A tleap script that builds the chain and sets N, CA, C and O, in Angstrom:
source leaprc.protein.ff14SB
mol = sequence {
  NMET ALA GLU PHE CYS VAL CYS ARG SER ASP
  GLN PRO THR ALA ALA LEU GLN LYS VAL ILE
  ASP PHE SER CYS GLY ASN ASP ALA ASP CYS
  SER SER ILE LEU GLN GLY GLY GLY CYS TYR
  ASN PRO ASN ASN VAL ALA ALA HIE CYS SER
  TRP ALA ALA ASN SER TYR TYR GLN ASN ASN
  LYS ALA LYS GLY ALA THR CYS GLU PHE GLY
  GLY ALA ALA THR ILE SER THR ALA ASP PRO
  SER THR CYS PHE CYS TYR LEU LEU ALA PRO
  LEU VAL SER ASP LEU GLN SER PHE PHE VAL
  SER SER HIE LEU CYS CARG
}
set mol.1.N position { 228.141 178.462 7.209 }
set mol.1.CA position { 228.759 179.315 8.200 }
set mol.1.C position { 229.097 178.469 9.431 }
set mol.1.O position { 228.275 177.688 9.910 }
set mol.2.N position { 230.298 178.638 9.921 }
set mol.2.CA position { 230.750 177.859 11.081 }
set mol.2.C position { 230.031 178.321 12.343 }
set mol.2.O position { 229.690 179.494 12.496 }
set mol.3.N position { 229.817 177.382 13.224 }
set mol.3.CA position { 229.212 177.681 14.519 }
set mol.3.C position { 230.186 177.300 15.618 }
set mol.3.O position { 230.827 176.251 15.560 }
set mol.4.N position { 230.291 178.155 16.611 }
set mol.4.CA position { 231.147 177.917 17.760 }
set mol.4.C position { 230.299 177.998 19.016 }
set mol.4.O position { 229.426 178.859 19.128 }
set mol.5.N position { 230.550 177.114 19.949 }
set mol.5.CA position { 229.867 177.146 21.235 }
set mol.5.C position { 230.776 177.888 22.210 }
set mol.5.O position { 231.886 177.444 22.501 }
set mol.6.N position { 230.296 179.015 22.705 }
set mol.6.CA position { 231.106 179.835 23.595 }
set mol.6.C position { 230.362 180.085 24.901 }
set mol.6.O position { 229.135 180.177 24.931 }
set mol.7.N position { 231.118 180.190 25.956 }
set mol.7.CA position { 230.516 180.459 27.259 }
set mol.7.C position { 230.210 181.941 27.384 }
set mol.7.O position { 230.920 182.793 26.850 }
set mol.8.N position { 229.149 182.220 28.095 }
set mol.8.CA position { 228.678 183.603 28.251 }
set mol.8.C position { 229.440 184.300 29.370 }
set mol.8.O position { 229.576 183.768 30.472 }
set mol.9.N position { 229.925 185.478 29.075 }
set mol.9.CA position { 230.735 186.216 30.048 }
set mol.9.C position { 229.917 186.755 31.220 }
set mol.9.O position { 230.482 187.152 32.239 }
set mol.10.N position { 228.594 186.773 31.083 }
set mol.10.CA position { 227.757 187.294 32.163 }
set mol.10.C position { 227.345 186.216 33.167 }
set mol.10.O position { 226.550 186.472 34.071 }
set mol.11.N position { 227.883 185.028 33.004 }
set mol.11.CA position { 227.530 183.927 33.900 }
set mol.11.C position { 228.531 183.821 35.054 }
set mol.11.O position { 229.710 184.136 34.896 }
set mol.12.N position { 228.046 183.374 36.212 }
set mol.12.CA position { 228.966 183.225 37.352 }
set mol.12.C position { 230.005 182.131 37.104 }
set mol.12.O position { 229.769 181.183 36.355 }
set mol.13.N position { 231.139 182.285 37.742 }
set mol.13.CA position { 232.234 181.329 37.593 }
set mol.13.C position { 231.781 179.910 37.901 }
set mol.13.O position { 232.203 178.970 37.227 }
set mol.14.N position { 230.938 179.739 38.899 }
set mol.14.CA position { 230.470 178.396 39.266 }
set mol.14.C position { 229.703 177.747 38.116 }
set mol.14.O position { 229.844 176.546 37.887 }
set mol.15.N position { 228.901 178.513 37.396 }
set mol.15.CA position { 228.151 177.973 36.257 }
set mol.15.C position { 229.102 177.576 35.131 }
set mol.15.O position { 228.910 176.543 34.489 }
set mol.16.N position { 230.127 178.393 34.890 }
set mol.16.CA position { 231.100 178.085 33.852 }
set mol.16.C position { 231.903 176.838 34.208 }
set mol.16.O position { 232.223 176.025 33.340 }
set mol.17.N position { 232.225 176.696 35.490 }
set mol.17.CA position { 232.961 175.510 35.934 }
set mol.17.C position { 232.129 174.254 35.731 }
set mol.17.O position { 232.677 173.203 35.401 }
set mol.18.N position { 230.819 174.341 35.921 }
set mol.18.CA position { 229.938 173.192 35.680 }
set mol.18.C position { 229.970 172.777 34.213 }
set mol.18.O position { 229.921 171.588 33.896 }
set mol.19.N position { 230.052 173.767 33.315 }
set mol.19.CA position { 230.151 173.463 31.879 }
set mol.19.C position { 231.443 172.701 31.601 }
set mol.19.O position { 231.446 171.716 30.863 }
set mol.20.N position { 232.542 173.168 32.200 }
set mol.20.CA position { 233.826 172.483 32.025 }
set mol.20.C position { 233.737 171.060 32.534 }
set mol.20.O position { 234.135 170.122 31.842 }
set mol.21.N position { 233.220 170.893 33.734 }
set mol.21.CA position { 233.132 169.561 34.342 }
set mol.21.C position { 232.287 168.616 33.491 }
set mol.21.O position { 232.676 167.475 33.245 }
set mol.22.N position { 231.127 169.101 33.045 }
set mol.22.CA position { 230.257 168.261 32.218 }
set mol.22.C position { 230.931 167.927 30.893 }
set mol.22.O position { 231.005 166.763 30.499 }
set mol.23.N position { 231.420 168.952 30.214 }
set mol.23.CA position { 232.001 168.756 28.881 }
set mol.23.C position { 233.192 167.816 28.914 }
set mol.23.O position { 233.289 166.886 28.113 }
set mol.24.N position { 234.100 168.069 29.853 }
set mol.24.CA position { 235.314 167.250 29.930 }
set mol.24.C position { 235.013 165.825 30.357 }
set mol.24.O position { 235.796 164.917 30.081 }
set mol.25.N position { 233.903 165.622 31.016 }
set mol.25.CA position { 233.493 164.277 31.415 }
set mol.25.C position { 232.636 163.576 30.378 }
set mol.25.O position { 232.247 162.423 30.564 }
set mol.26.N position { 232.336 164.274 29.275 }
set mol.26.CA position { 231.425 163.720 28.276 }
set mol.26.C position { 231.895 163.986 26.852 }
set mol.26.O position { 231.202 164.653 26.084 }
set mol.27.N position { 233.045 163.478 26.504 }
set mol.27.CA position { 233.519 163.433 25.127 }
set mol.27.C position { 234.170 164.712 24.604 }
set mol.27.O position { 234.450 164.797 23.408 }
set mol.28.N position { 234.417 165.699 25.446 }
set mol.28.CA position { 235.215 166.850 25.009 }
set mol.28.C position { 236.684 166.500 25.193 }
set mol.28.O position { 237.047 165.798 26.137 }
set mol.29.N position { 237.520 166.984 24.300 }
set mol.29.CA position { 238.967 166.788 24.443 }
set mol.29.C position { 239.505 167.974 25.235 }
set mol.29.O position { 239.689 169.062 24.690 }
set mol.30.N position { 239.752 167.763 26.497 }
set mol.30.CA position { 240.180 168.847 27.377 }
set mol.30.C position { 241.666 168.803 27.703 }
set mol.30.O position { 242.131 169.553 28.562 }
set mol.31.N position { 242.407 167.949 27.040 }
set mol.31.CA position { 243.836 167.832 27.338 }
set mol.31.C position { 244.585 169.145 27.096 }
set mol.31.O position { 245.567 169.425 27.784 }
set mol.32.N position { 244.144 169.938 26.145 }
set mol.32.CA position { 244.844 171.188 25.839 }
set mol.32.C position { 244.676 172.260 26.902 }
set mol.32.O position { 245.479 173.191 26.972 }
set mol.33.N position { 243.642 172.144 27.735 }
set mol.33.CA position { 243.434 173.169 28.761 }
set mol.33.C position { 243.924 172.722 30.139 }
set mol.33.O position { 243.754 173.438 31.125 }
set mol.34.N position { 244.528 171.541 30.200 }
set mol.34.CA position { 245.153 171.104 31.443 }
set mol.34.C position { 246.501 171.800 31.592 }
set mol.34.O position { 247.100 172.215 30.600 }
set mol.35.N position { 246.975 171.926 32.816 }
set mol.35.CA position { 248.276 172.563 33.031 }
set mol.35.C position { 249.325 171.868 32.181 }
set mol.35.O position { 249.439 170.642 32.199 }
set mol.36.N position { 250.086 172.653 31.438 }
set mol.36.CA position { 251.077 172.119 30.523 }
set mol.36.C position { 250.549 171.949 29.111 }
set mol.36.O position { 251.328 171.737 28.182 }
set mol.37.N position { 249.233 172.038 28.937 }
set mol.37.CA position { 248.630 171.933 27.612 }
set mol.37.C position { 248.828 173.216 26.823 }
set mol.37.O position { 249.050 174.281 27.399 }
set mol.38.N position { 248.749 173.112 25.531 }
set mol.38.CA position { 248.995 174.242 24.659 }
set mol.38.C position { 248.017 175.386 24.806 }
set mol.38.O position { 248.326 176.514 24.422 }
set mol.39.N position { 246.837 175.120 25.355 }
set mol.39.CA position { 245.826 176.171 25.512 }
set mol.39.C position { 245.479 176.399 26.972 }
set mol.39.O position { 244.396 176.887 27.295 }
set mol.40.N position { 246.396 176.047 27.842 }
set mol.40.CA position { 246.181 176.276 29.274 }
set mol.40.C position { 246.077 177.775 29.562 }
set mol.40.O position { 245.309 178.193 30.429 }
set mol.41.N position { 246.842 178.569 28.841 }
set mol.41.CA position { 246.773 180.025 28.991 }
set mol.41.C position { 245.929 180.609 27.870 }
set mol.41.O position { 246.082 180.183 26.725 }
set mol.42.N position { 245.063 181.542 28.137 }
set mol.42.CA position { 244.927 182.172 29.435 }
set mol.42.C position { 244.296 181.212 30.440 }
set mol.42.O position { 243.311 180.537 30.144 }
set mol.43.N position { 244.875 181.166 31.614 }
set mol.43.CA position { 244.431 180.265 32.667 }
set mol.43.C position { 243.298 180.911 33.446 }
set mol.43.O position { 243.500 181.454 34.532 }
set mol.44.N position { 242.109 180.843 32.876 }
set mol.44.CA position { 240.935 181.328 33.602 }
set mol.44.C position { 239.736 180.475 33.205 }
set mol.44.O position { 239.713 179.851 32.144 }
set mol.45.N position { 238.761 180.469 34.071 }
set mol.45.CA position { 237.601 179.605 33.886 }
set mol.45.C position { 236.853 179.951 32.602 }
set mol.45.O position { 236.394 179.049 31.902 }
set mol.46.N position { 236.721 181.228 32.280 }
set mol.46.CA position { 235.969 181.619 31.084 }
set mol.46.C position { 236.613 181.066 29.818 }
set mol.46.O position { 235.914 180.522 28.962 }
set mol.47.N position { 237.922 181.193 29.684 }
set mol.47.CA position { 238.608 180.689 28.490 }
set mol.47.C position { 238.538 179.167 28.426 }
set mol.47.O position { 238.283 178.600 27.364 }
set mol.48.N position { 238.761 178.516 29.541 }
set mol.48.CA position { 238.705 177.058 29.570 }
set mol.48.C position { 237.276 176.579 29.287 }
set mol.48.O position { 237.075 175.545 28.650 }
set mol.49.N position { 236.305 177.331 29.759 }
set mol.49.CA position { 234.907 176.970 29.549 }
set mol.49.C position { 234.578 176.945 28.062 }
set mol.49.O position { 233.975 175.988 27.576 }
set mol.50.N position { 234.967 177.981 27.344 }
set mol.50.CA position { 234.652 178.022 25.913 }
set mol.50.C position { 235.353 176.900 25.158 }
set mol.50.O position { 234.775 176.310 24.246 }
set mol.51.N position { 236.595 176.604 25.533 }
set mol.51.CA position { 237.301 175.485 24.888 }
set mol.51.C position { 236.520 174.186 25.107 }
set mol.51.O position { 236.235 173.456 24.158 }
set mol.52.N position { 236.176 173.908 26.368 }
set mol.52.CA position { 235.500 172.656 26.702 }
set mol.52.C position { 234.118 172.578 26.060 }
set mol.52.O position { 233.752 171.550 25.491 }
set mol.53.N position { 233.354 173.659 26.150 }
set mol.53.CA position { 231.999 173.664 25.584 }
set mol.53.C position { 232.043 173.470 24.079 }
set mol.53.O position { 231.250 172.705 23.530 }
set mol.54.N position { 232.957 174.151 23.408 }
set mol.54.CA position { 233.038 174.020 21.959 }
set mol.54.C position { 233.497 172.623 21.558 }
set mol.54.O position { 232.985 172.061 20.589 }
set mol.55.N position { 234.442 172.062 22.280 }
set mol.55.CA position { 234.894 170.708 21.975 }
set mol.55.C position { 233.748 169.716 22.137 }
set mol.55.O position { 233.530 168.864 21.275 }
set mol.56.N position { 233.020 169.829 23.239 }
set mol.56.CA position { 231.864 168.958 23.465 }
set mol.56.C position { 230.836 169.123 22.342 }
set mol.56.O position { 230.351 168.141 21.781 }
set mol.57.N position { 230.519 170.361 22.029 }
set mol.57.CA position { 229.504 170.643 21.016 }
set mol.57.C position { 229.930 170.109 19.647 }
set mol.57.O position { 229.138 169.459 18.964 }
set mol.58.N position { 231.151 170.373 19.249 }
set mol.58.CA position { 231.616 169.908 17.939 }
set mol.58.C position { 231.628 168.377 17.864 }
set mol.58.O position { 231.315 167.802 16.822 }
set mol.59.N position { 231.987 167.728 18.961 }
set mol.59.CA position { 232.056 166.262 18.979 }
set mol.59.C position { 230.692 165.593 19.067 }
set mol.59.O position { 230.565 164.410 18.749 }
set mol.60.N position { 229.664 166.336 19.496 }
set mol.60.CA position { 228.370 165.707 19.768 }
set mol.60.C position { 227.170 166.323 19.060 }
set mol.60.O position { 226.058 165.816 19.204 }
set mol.61.N position { 227.356 167.394 18.304 }
set mol.61.CA position { 226.188 168.043 17.688 }
set mol.61.C position { 225.483 167.130 16.684 }
set mol.61.O position { 224.267 167.229 16.520 }
set mol.62.N position { 226.205 166.264 16.025 }
set mol.62.CA position { 225.569 165.331 15.086 }
set mol.62.C position { 224.656 164.342 15.807 }
set mol.62.O position { 223.766 163.751 15.196 }
set mol.63.N position { 224.881 164.167 17.112 }
set mol.63.CA position { 224.060 163.271 17.927 }
set mol.63.C position { 222.947 164.031 18.644 }
set mol.63.O position { 222.235 163.468 19.475 }
set mol.64.N position { 222.801 165.338 18.311 }
set mol.64.CA position { 221.720 166.124 18.901 }
set mol.64.C position { 222.119 167.014 20.058 }
set mol.64.O position { 221.253 167.626 20.683 }
set mol.65.N position { 223.405 167.104 20.364 }
set mol.65.CA position { 223.844 167.964 21.465 }
set mol.65.C position { 223.571 169.427 21.138 }
set mol.65.O position { 223.629 169.845 19.982 }
set mol.66.N position { 223.279 170.182 22.163 }
set mol.66.CA position { 223.057 171.614 21.998 }
set mol.66.C position { 224.168 172.382 22.706 }
set mol.66.O position { 225.037 171.798 23.354 }
set mol.67.N position { 224.119 173.678 22.568 }
set mol.67.CA position { 225.100 174.554 23.202 }
set mol.67.C position { 224.389 175.500 24.147 }
set mol.67.O position { 224.478 176.718 23.998 }
set mol.68.N position { 223.692 174.951 25.108 }
set mol.68.CA position { 222.970 175.796 26.043 }
set mol.68.C position { 223.569 175.728 27.437 }
set mol.68.O position { 223.810 176.757 28.069 }
set mol.69.N position { 223.804 174.527 27.908 }
set mol.69.CA position { 224.395 174.334 29.231 }
set mol.69.C position { 223.677 175.175 30.285 }
set mol.69.O position { 224.306 175.869 31.084 }
set mol.70.N position { 222.357 175.098 30.269 }
set mol.70.CA position { 221.569 175.822 31.265 }
set mol.70.C position { 221.692 177.341 31.152 }
set mol.70.O position { 221.523 178.056 32.139 }
set mol.71.N position { 221.981 177.821 29.966 }
set mol.71.CA position { 222.111 179.265 29.750 }
set mol.71.C position { 223.521 179.790 29.904 }
set mol.71.O position { 223.752 180.988 29.739 }
set mol.72.N position { 224.475 178.920 30.218 }
set mol.72.CA position { 225.854 179.367 30.440 }
set mol.72.C position { 226.642 179.513 29.154 }
set mol.72.O position { 227.724 180.099 29.161 }
set mol.73.N position { 226.117 178.985 28.034 }
set mol.73.CA position { 226.830 179.061 26.756 }
set mol.73.C position { 225.840 179.376 25.648 }
set mol.73.O position { 224.626 179.257 25.816 }
set mol.74.N position { 226.384 179.775 24.525 }
set mol.74.CA position { 225.551 180.126 23.387 }
set mol.74.C position { 226.319 179.889 22.084 }
set mol.74.O position { 227.547 179.807 22.080 }
set mol.75.N position { 225.581 179.781 20.992 }
set mol.75.CA position { 226.190 179.628 19.664 }
set mol.75.C position { 226.631 180.989 19.156 }
set mol.75.O position { 225.926 181.987 19.306 }
set mol.76.N position { 227.798 181.009 18.561 }
set mol.76.CA position { 228.304 182.221 17.922 }
set mol.76.C position { 228.820 181.847 16.543 }
set mol.76.O position { 229.425 180.789 16.369 }
set mol.77.N position { 228.584 182.704 15.566 }
set mol.77.CA position { 229.152 182.484 14.238 }
set mol.77.C position { 230.474 183.230 14.099 }
set mol.77.O position { 231.200 183.047 13.122 }
set mol.78.N position { 230.777 184.065 15.076 }
set mol.78.CA position { 232.061 184.762 15.088 }
set mol.78.C position { 233.078 183.886 15.798 }
set mol.78.O position { 232.842 183.444 16.922 }
set mol.79.N position { 234.192 183.637 15.160 }
set mol.79.CA position { 235.239 182.806 15.748 }
set mol.79.C position { 235.829 183.534 16.954 }
set mol.79.O position { 236.397 184.615 16.799 }
set mol.80.N position { 235.706 182.966 18.141 }
set mol.80.CA position { 236.199 183.629 19.350 }
set mol.80.C position { 237.689 183.408 19.600 }
set mol.80.O position { 238.222 183.853 20.616 }
set mol.81.N position { 238.350 182.733 18.690 }
set mol.81.CA position { 239.758 182.394 18.888 }
set mol.81.C position { 240.621 183.633 19.047 }
set mol.81.O position { 240.450 184.633 18.350 }
set mol.82.N position { 241.545 183.537 19.976 }
set mol.82.CA position { 242.545 184.579 20.109 }
set mol.82.C position { 243.807 184.161 19.378 }
set mol.82.O position { 244.715 184.967 19.172 }
set mol.83.N position { 243.858 182.895 18.987 }
set mol.83.CA position { 244.968 182.352 18.220 }
set mol.83.C position { 244.601 180.945 17.796 }
set mol.83.O position { 243.509 180.472 18.110 }
set mol.84.N position { 245.484 180.275 17.096 }
set mol.84.CA position { 245.192 178.924 16.636 }
set mol.84.C position { 244.875 177.982 17.785 }
set mol.84.O position { 244.005 177.121 17.649 }
set mol.85.N position { 245.549 178.122 18.895 }
set mol.85.CA position { 245.390 177.105 19.938 }
set mol.85.C position { 244.002 177.099 20.532 }
set mol.85.O position { 243.556 176.064 21.027 }
set mol.86.N position { 243.302 178.221 20.500 }
set mol.86.CA position { 242.039 178.305 21.216 }
set mol.86.C position { 241.012 177.295 20.734 }
set mol.86.O position { 240.446 176.565 21.548 }
set mol.87.N position { 240.758 177.232 19.445 }
set mol.87.CA position { 239.758 176.284 18.960 }
set mol.87.C position { 240.306 175.272 17.966 }
set mol.87.O position { 239.615 174.307 17.640 }
set mol.88.N position { 241.510 175.459 17.479 }
set mol.88.CA position { 242.016 174.591 16.438 }
set mol.88.C position { 243.174 173.706 16.873 }
set mol.88.O position { 243.703 172.961 16.048 }
set mol.89.N position { 243.577 173.756 18.099 }
set mol.89.CA position { 244.741 173.004 18.557 }
set mol.89.C position { 244.704 171.523 18.201 }
set mol.89.O position { 245.736 170.975 17.815 }
set mol.90.N position { 243.569 170.856 18.314 }
set mol.90.CA position { 243.588 169.433 17.961 }
set mol.90.C position { 243.972 169.198 16.510 }
set mol.90.O position { 244.441 168.113 16.169 }
set mol.91.N position { 243.783 170.189 15.651 }
set mol.91.CA position { 244.072 170.029 14.234 }
set mol.91.C position { 245.472 170.485 13.858 }
set mol.91.O position { 246.023 170.041 12.851 }
set mol.92.N position { 246.044 171.361 14.654 }
set mol.92.CA position { 247.329 171.947 14.285 }
set mol.92.C position { 248.322 171.888 15.441 }
set mol.92.O position { 248.931 172.899 15.792 }
set mol.93.N position { 248.483 170.736 16.018 }
set mol.93.CA position { 249.310 170.620 17.215 }
set mol.93.C position { 250.750 171.060 16.976 }
set mol.93.O position { 251.373 171.617 17.881 }
set mol.94.N position { 251.294 170.826 15.789 }
set mol.94.CA position { 252.661 171.263 15.522 }
set mol.94.C position { 252.747 172.779 15.461 }
set mol.94.O position { 253.690 173.366 15.990 }
set mol.95.N position { 251.778 173.416 14.825 }
set mol.95.CA position { 251.764 174.880 14.758 }
set mol.95.C position { 251.473 175.491 16.118 }
set mol.95.O position { 251.939 176.586 16.432 }
set mol.96.N position { 250.704 174.775 16.915 }
set mol.96.CA position { 250.330 175.267 18.234 }
set mol.96.C position { 251.565 175.619 19.049 }
set mol.96.O position { 251.610 176.681 19.669 }
set mol.97.N position { 252.560 174.754 19.059 }
set mol.97.CA position { 253.775 175.003 19.820 }
set mol.97.C position { 254.467 176.266 19.326 }
set mol.97.O position { 254.998 177.045 20.119 }
set mol.98.N position { 254.459 176.460 18.017 }
set mol.98.CA position { 255.064 177.666 17.459 }
set mol.98.C position { 254.363 178.924 17.965 }
set mol.98.O position { 255.016 179.870 18.407 }
set mol.99.N position { 253.031 178.932 17.899 }
set mol.99.CA position { 252.288 180.123 18.299 }
set mol.99.C position { 252.431 180.405 19.784 }
set mol.99.O position { 252.569 181.557 20.195 }
set mol.100.N position { 252.397 179.350 20.584 }
set mol.100.CA position { 252.539 179.551 22.022 }
set mol.100.C position { 253.947 180.022 22.357 }
set mol.100.O position { 254.117 180.959 23.136 }
set mol.101.N position { 254.950 179.387 21.781 }
set mol.101.CA position { 256.323 179.748 22.112 }
set mol.101.C position { 256.703 181.113 21.566 }
set mol.101.O position { 257.600 181.759 22.108 }
set mol.102.N position { 256.053 181.563 20.518 }
set mol.102.CA position { 256.382 182.877 19.966 }
set mol.102.C position { 255.471 183.969 20.525 }
set mol.102.O position { 255.504 185.108 20.059 }
set mol.103.N position { 254.668 183.625 21.514 }
set mol.103.CA position { 253.798 184.579 22.219 }
set mol.103.C position { 252.742 185.208 21.315 }
set mol.103.O position { 252.259 186.307 21.589 }
set mol.104.N position { 252.390 184.523 20.257 }
set mol.104.CA position { 251.306 185.015 19.403 }
set mol.104.C position { 249.949 184.578 19.931 }
set mol.104.O position { 248.913 185.077 19.492 }
set mol.105.N position { 249.960 183.658 20.861 }
set mol.105.CA position { 248.739 183.132 21.425 }
set mol.105.C position { 248.463 183.849 22.731 }
set mol.105.O position { 249.033 183.504 23.766 }
set mol.106.N position { 247.606 184.828 22.690 }
set mol.106.CA position { 247.294 185.611 23.903 }
set mol.106.C position { 245.811 185.648 24.134 }
set mol.106.O position { 245.352 186.255 25.101 }
savepdb mol mol.pdb
quit
């Protein structure tokens, strides 16, 4: 069963921003959530947080990384994706443009 690292919606924005800062500074691929990136929208801290946390977790779990971030994130077996770009963009960059441009990515 697949595991996804997602940020908790009950956490303050400042805590979620810390997850983004840590993850993006430590081996997460955050290029997709930068302005102009395929997963920039929805442009909010919660969505960007889950992207960054999951990228960090997927890239580092074999090295012992966890998905806690001081309680700001948790493991979920339910795919939180709202579309391909949310968690799969690094794998389907060509399809990503299609989904974003056709407004299927919300």
